[in-house]
N, CA and C of each residue as an Amber inpcrd file, in Angstrom:
protein
   327
 -22.3050000  67.8720000 -48.7300000 -21.7060000  68.9760000 -48.0030000
 -20.4420000  69.4260000 -48.7330000 -20.3210000  70.7060000 -49.0060000
 -19.1110000  71.1870000 -49.6890000 -17.8890000  71.0910000 -48.7770000
 -16.7450000  71.0830000 -49.4100000 -15.4910000  71.0170000 -48.6680000
 -15.2460000  72.3090000 -47.8940000 -14.6090000  72.1740000 -46.7490000
 -14.2170000  73.3350000 -45.9570000 -13.1300000  74.1180000 -46.6880000
 -12.2640000  73.4160000 -47.3840000 -11.1770000  74.0280000 -48.1380000
 -11.6050000  74.1850000 -49.5910000 -11.6040000  75.3900000 -50.0780000
 -12.0060000  75.6630000 -51.4460000 -10.7650000  75.9880000 -52.2750000
 -10.6190000  75.3270000 -53.4010000  -9.4450000  75.5270000 -54.2550000
  -9.2400000  76.9870000 -54.6120000 -10.3320000  77.6810000 -54.8720000
 -10.2160000  79.0800000 -55.2750000  -9.6710000  79.9740000 -54.1550000
  -9.7400000  79.5000000 -52.9110000  -9.1980000  80.2920000 -51.8050000
  -7.6810000  80.3870000 -51.8350000  -7.0250000  79.4600000 -52.5120000
  -5.5660000  79.5190000 -52.6190000  -5.1210000  80.8380000 -53.2450000
  -5.8910000  81.3430000 -54.1760000  -5.5700000  82.6090000 -54.8400000
  -5.7200000  83.8030000 -53.8960000  -6.3550000  83.5970000 -52.7470000
  -6.5740000  84.6850000 -51.7880000  -5.4740000  84.7750000 -50.7270000
  -4.4630000  83.9450000 -50.8590000  -3.3790000  83.8880000 -49.8800000
  -2.7830000  85.2610000 -49.5940000  -2.6400000  86.0570000 -50.6260000
  -1.9980000  87.3690000 -50.4670000  -2.8450000  88.3700000 -49.6880000
  -4.0990000  88.0530000 -49.4250000  -4.9390000  88.9690000 -48.6450000
  -4.3770000  89.2190000 -47.2500000  -3.5760000  88.2900000 -46.7640000
  -2.9610000  88.4790000 -45.4530000  -2.0390000  89.6960000 -45.4450000
  -1.5340000  90.0670000 -46.6140000  -0.6270000  91.2160000 -46.6970000
  -1.3130000  92.5120000 -46.2650000  -2.6120000  92.5460000 -46.3140000
  -3.3470000  93.7560000 -45.9190000  -3.2210000  94.0340000 -44.4240000
  -3.0280000  92.9970000 -43.6320000  -2.9490000  93.1810000 -42.1880000
  -1.5550000  93.5570000 -41.7080000  -0.5330000  93.0550000 -42.3950000
   0.8370000  93.3880000 -42.0180000   1.7220000  93.2450000 -43.2550000
   1.7030000  94.2530000 -44.1160000   2.4350000  94.1580000 -45.3850000
   3.9280000  93.8660000 -45.2310000   4.5490000  94.4420000 -44.2210000
   5.9860000  94.2530000 -44.0460000   6.3190000  92.7880000 -43.7630000
   5.6150000  92.1750000 -42.8170000   5.9000000  90.7810000 -42.4960000
   5.5440000  89.8530000 -43.6560000   4.4580000  90.1510000 -44.3380000
   4.0760000  89.3290000 -45.4850000   5.1420000  89.4120000 -46.5720000
   5.6470000  90.6100000 -46.8260000   6.6920000  90.7950000 -47.8250000
   7.9660000  90.0380000 -47.4260000   8.3230000  90.0990000 -46.1560000
   9.5030000  89.3670000 -45.6910000   9.3140000  87.8580000 -45.8700000
   8.1230000  87.3720000 -45.5410000   7.8400000  85.9490000 -45.7360000
   7.9600000  85.5830000 -47.2080000   7.3800000  86.3970000 -48.0840000
   7.4120000  86.1120000 -49.5190000   8.8520000  86.0640000 -50.0420000
   9.6790000  86.9910000 -49.5880000  11.0880000  87.0180000 -50.0110000
  11.8330000  85.7840000 -49.5130000  11.5970000  85.4260000 -48.2470000
  12.2430000  84.2500000 -47.6640000  11.7950000  82.9880000 -48.3870000
  10.4920000  82.8740000 -48.6160000   9.9310000  81.7200000 -49.3180000
  10.5340000  81.5950000 -50.7160000  10.5630000  82.7000000 -51.4570000
  11.1090000  82.6770000 -52.8200000  12.5810000  82.2780000 -52.8140000
  13.3480000  82.8330000 -51.8940000  14.7730000  82.5030000 -51.8100000
  14.9750000  81.0320000 -51.4400000  14.1470000  80.5310000 -50.5500000
  14.2380000  79.1350000 -50.1310000  13.9780000  78.1910000 -51.2960000
  13.0390000  78.5360000 -52.1510000  12.6480000  77.6530000 -53.2480000
  13.5360000  77.7950000 -54.4850000  14.4710000  78.7550000 -54.4900000
  15.4050000  78.8870000 -55.6090000  16.3740000  77.7090000 -55.6130000
  16.8290000  77.3140000 -56.7980000  17.8170000  76.2390000 -56.8440000
  19.0760000  76.6100000 -56.0680000  19.6050000  75.6500000 -55.3800000
  20.8400000  75.8180000 -54.6200000  21.5270000  74.4690000 -54.6010000
  21.8120000  73.9620000 -53.4100000  22.3620000  72.6170000 -53.3020000
  21.3480000  71.5900000 -53.8170000  20.0610000  71.9380000 -53.7330000
  18.9820000  71.1280000 -54.2970000  18.3880000  71.8620000 -55.4890000
  18.0520000  71.1250000 -56.5310000  17.4250000  71.7730000 -57.6770000
  15.9520000  72.0760000 -57.3750000  15.3500000  72.9160000 -58.1960000
  13.9720000  73.3670000 -57.9650000  12.9860000  72.2030000 -57.9770000
  13.1980000  71.2350000 -58.8500000  12.2950000  70.0820000 -58.9350000
  12.3060000  69.2960000 -57.6240000  13.4780000  69.0780000 -57.0700000
  13.6000000  68.3480000 -55.7960000  12.9240000  69.1160000 -54.6760000
  13.1070000  70.4310000 -54.6460000  12.4760000  71.2460000 -53.6130000
  10.9540000  71.1770000 -53.7040000  10.4300000  71.1600000 -54.9170000
   8.9760000  71.0380000 -55.0990000   8.4840000  69.6960000 -54.5790000
   9.2310000  68.6420000 -54.8450000   8.8440000  67.3090000 -54.3860000
   8.9030000  67.2160000 -52.8630000   9.9090000  67.8260000 -52.2560000
   9.9840000  67.8720000 -50.7880000   8.7810000  68.6330000 -50.2410000
   8.4840000  69.7790000 -50.8240000   7.3360000  70.5730000 -50.3710000
   6.0360000  69.7840000 -50.4940000   5.9020000  69.0310000 -51.5810000
   4.7160000  68.1990000 -51.7920000   4.5790000  67.1740000 -50.6640000
   5.6640000  66.4820000 -50.3510000   5.6300000  65.4690000 -49.2900000
   5.3530000  66.0990000 -47.9230000   5.9660000  67.2210000 -47.6540000
   5.7290000  67.9140000 -46.3800000   4.2710000  68.3530000 -46.2770000
   3.6980000  68.8120000 -47.3810000   2.2910000  69.2230000 -47.3830000
   1.3890000  68.0770000 -46.9350000   1.7100000  66.8600000 -47.3600000
   0.9450000  65.7020000 -46.8990000   1.2000000  65.4290000 -45.4290000
   2.4590000  65.5360000 -45.0030000   2.7950000  65.2480000 -43.6090000
   2.0970000  66.2040000 -42.6460000   1.9580000  67.4700000 -43.0510000
   1.2900000  68.4390000 -42.1760000  -0.1830000  68.5950000 -42.5320000
  -0.6280000  67.8440000 -43.5280000  -2.0250000  67.8160000 -43.9610000
  -2.5420000  69.2040000 -44.3230000  -1.8330000  69.8570000 -45.2280000
  -2.1470000  71.2110000 -45.6680000  -2.7250000  71.1500000 -47.0860000
  -4.0600000  71.1640000 -47.2190000  -4.6700000  70.9330000 -48.5280000
  -4.3130000  71.9530000 -49.5970000  -4.1300000  73.2130000 -49.2380000
  -3.7750000  74.2040000 -50.2510000  -2.3920000  73.9160000 -50.8230000
  -1.4610000  73.5430000 -49.9760000  -0.1150000  73.2050000 -50.4610000
  -0.1300000  71.8900000 -51.2370000  -0.9710000  70.9480000 -50.8400000
  -1.0870000  69.6990000 -51.6030000  -1.5190000  70.0270000 -53.0240000
  -2.5690000  70.8450000 -53.1560000  -3.0330000  71.2370000 -54.4940000
  -1.9520000  71.9850000 -55.2610000  -1.3590000  72.9730000 -54.6120000
  -0.3750000  73.8140000 -55.2730000   0.8410000  73.0130000 -55.7250000
   1.3690000  72.1690000 -54.8330000   2.5770000  71.4260000 -55.1760000
   2.3020000  70.2150000 -56.0520000   1.0880000  69.6770000 -56.0360000
   0.7390000  68.6310000 -57.0100000   0.8300000  69.2280000 -58.4110000
   0.3240000  70.4380000 -58.5460000   0.3740000  71.1220000 -59.8300000
   1.8030000  71.4820000 -60.2220000   2.5510000  72.0940000 -59.2970000
   3.9100000  72.5270000 -59.6550000   4.8490000  71.3460000 -59.8660000
   4.6350000  70.2400000 -59.1530000   5.4540000  69.0490000 -59.3920000
   5.1800000  68.4960000 -60.7860000   3.9070000  68.4390000 -61.1460000
   3.5460000  67.9550000 -62.4740000   4.1760000  68.8420000 -63.5490000
   4.0770000  70.1610000 -63.3530000   4.6720000  71.1020000 -64.3070000
   6.1870000  70.9270000 -64.4160000   6.8230000  70.5080000 -63.3010000
   8.2860000  70.3310000 -63.2840000   8.7160000  68.9630000 -63.8050000
   7.7420000  68.1300000 -64.1820000   8.0880000  66.8240000 -64.7310000
   8.1620000  65.7000000 -63.7230000   7.6970000  65.9460000 -62.5040000
   7.6610000  64.8870000 -61.4980000   6.5160000  63.9400000 -61.8740000
   6.7910000  62.6630000 -61.8560000   5.7830000  61.6860000 -62.2430000
   4.8600000  61.3580000 -61.0670000   3.6670000  60.8580000 -61.3550000
   2.7930000  60.4190000 -60.2610000   3.4540000  59.3490000 -59.3860000
   4.2670000  58.4870000 -59.9860000   4.9610000  57.4590000 -59.2150000
   5.9600000  58.0950000 -58.2280000   6.6650000  59.1330000 -58.6770000
   7.6020000  59.8280000 -57.7860000   6.8510000  60.5470000 -56.6740000
   5.7360000  61.1790000 -57.0170000   4.9450000  61.8700000 -55.9940000
   4.4090000  60.8750000 -54.9760000   3.9230000  59.7390000 -55.4550000
   3.4020000  58.7190000 -54.5480000   4.4850000  58.2040000 -53.6080000
   5.6630000  57.9740000 -54.1570000   6.7620000  57.4860000 -53.3280000
   7.1540000  58.5260000 -52.2730000   7.1830000  59.7910000 -52.6640000
   7.5090000  60.8580000 -51.7080000   6.4630000  60.9330000 -50.5970000
   5.1920000  60.7890000 -50.9540000   4.1280000  60.8180000 -49.9480000
   4.2550000  59.6220000 -49.0040000   4.6260000  58.4670000 -49.5460000
   4.8170000  57.3050000 -48.6830000   5.9930000  57.4910000 -47.7360000
   7.0500000  58.1400000 -48.1970000   8.1790000  58.4400000 -47.3070000
   7.7040000  59.3590000 -46.1790000   6.9590000  60.3970000 -46.5250000
   6.4470000  61.3170000 -45.5020000   5.5640000  60.5790000 -44.4990000
   4.7050000  59.6940000 -44.9980000   3.8170000  58.9340000 -44.1210000
   4.6110000  58.0030000 -43.2080000   5.6490000  57.3730000 -43.7500000
   6.4660000  56.4680000 -42.9400000   7.1830000  57.2190000 -41.8270000
   7.7160000  58.4030000 -42.1550000   8.4030000  59.2020000 -41.1400000
   7.4060000  59.6790000 -40.0870000   6.2470000  60.1200000 -40.5340000
   5.2160000  60.5680000 -39.5830000   4.7650000  59.4070000 -38.7080000
   4.5520000  58.2550000 -39.3180000   4.1560000  57.0740000 -38.5500000
   5.2370000  56.6370000 -37.5790000   6.4810000  56.6660000 -38.0360000
   7.5930000  56.3010000 -37.1560000   7.7020000  57.2240000 -35.9620000
   7.4610000  58.4990000 -36.2020000   7.4900000  59.4580000 -35.0940000
   6.3940000  59.1860000 -34.0880000   5.2420000  58.7810000 -34.5720000
   4.1330000  58.4360000 -33.6810000   4.5110000  57.2420000 -32.8230000
   5.0650000  56.2190000 -33.4550000   5.4570000  55.0170000 -32.7150000
   6.5880000  55.3240000 -31.7380000   7.5350000  56.1580000 -32.1420000
   8.6680000  56.4920000 -31.2740000   8.2180000  57.1600000 -29.9800000
   7.0990000  57.8600000 -30.0290000   6.6130000  58.5150000 -28.8090000
   6.0340000  57.5280000 -27.7960000   5.9670000  56.2550000 -28.1690000
   5.5500000  55.2310000 -27.2170000   6.4580000  55.2600000 -25.9920000
   7.7330000  55.5410000 -26.2020000   8.6860000  55.6080000 -25.0970000
   8.2380000  56.6580000 -24.0790000   7.6800000  57.7860000 -24.5640000
   7.1880000  58.8180000 -23.6470000   6.0880000  58.2540000 -22.7530000
   5.1790000  57.4950000 -23.3410000   4.1040000  56.8880000 -22.5630000
   4.6830000  55.8980000 -21.5480000   5.6650000  55.1180000 -21.9540000
   6.3010000  54.1790000 -21.0280000   6.9640000  54.9040000 -19.8700000
   7.6070000  56.0490000 -20.1540000   8.2310000  56.8340000 -19.0940000
   7.1830000  57.3420000 -18.1030000   6.0490000  57.7640000 -18.5900000
   4.9670000  58.2480000 -17.7190000   4.4710000  57.1170000 -16.8350000
   4.2500000  55.9410000 -17.4240000   3.7690000  54.7900000 -16.6660000
   4.7960000  54.4100000 -15.6070000   6.0660000  54.3970000 -15.9840000
   7.1210000  54.0320000 -15.0420000   7.1910000  54.9900000 -13.8610000
   6.9660000  56.2730000 -14.0920000   6.9850000  57.2420000 -12.9870000
   5.8340000  57.0230000 -12.0220000   4.7580000  56.4450000 -12.4720000
   3.5880000  56.2040000 -11.6290000   3.7250000  54.9270000 -10.8090000
   4.6490000  54.0670000 -11.1860000   4.7990000  52.7910000 -10.4790000
   5.5240000  52.9510000  -9.1700000
C-alpha cells in the first residue's frame, strides 16, 4: 500500500494560495521572517523546526527539515538528539496530564 503522504506533494504547498492569496502571502512573509537569523542562528532554527515536526508528527516538515538541517551542517547525531528531546517533552506532557485524570476521579468520589 502506498503512503498517504507523498514526498512530491510538498512542492504543491503553494496551491493553497489560490484560495486566499492575501492570507497565504502574509503567512509566507511571517514564516520567512521567523526563520531569519536573530537571537537564534538559522541552523538552530532549522533544528528546532525539525524537532517540532516530529513532536507534531508532520511528515512534510520532517522531510523538508531533515533536508535543510543536513544542508546547514547539522549532523545525524544532533538531529537524533533533538528528536529525543522533543519525544521526552511530549512524553512528559502526556504523563503530566495524569493529574487531570486524578482530579476527575477525585470529583466522582
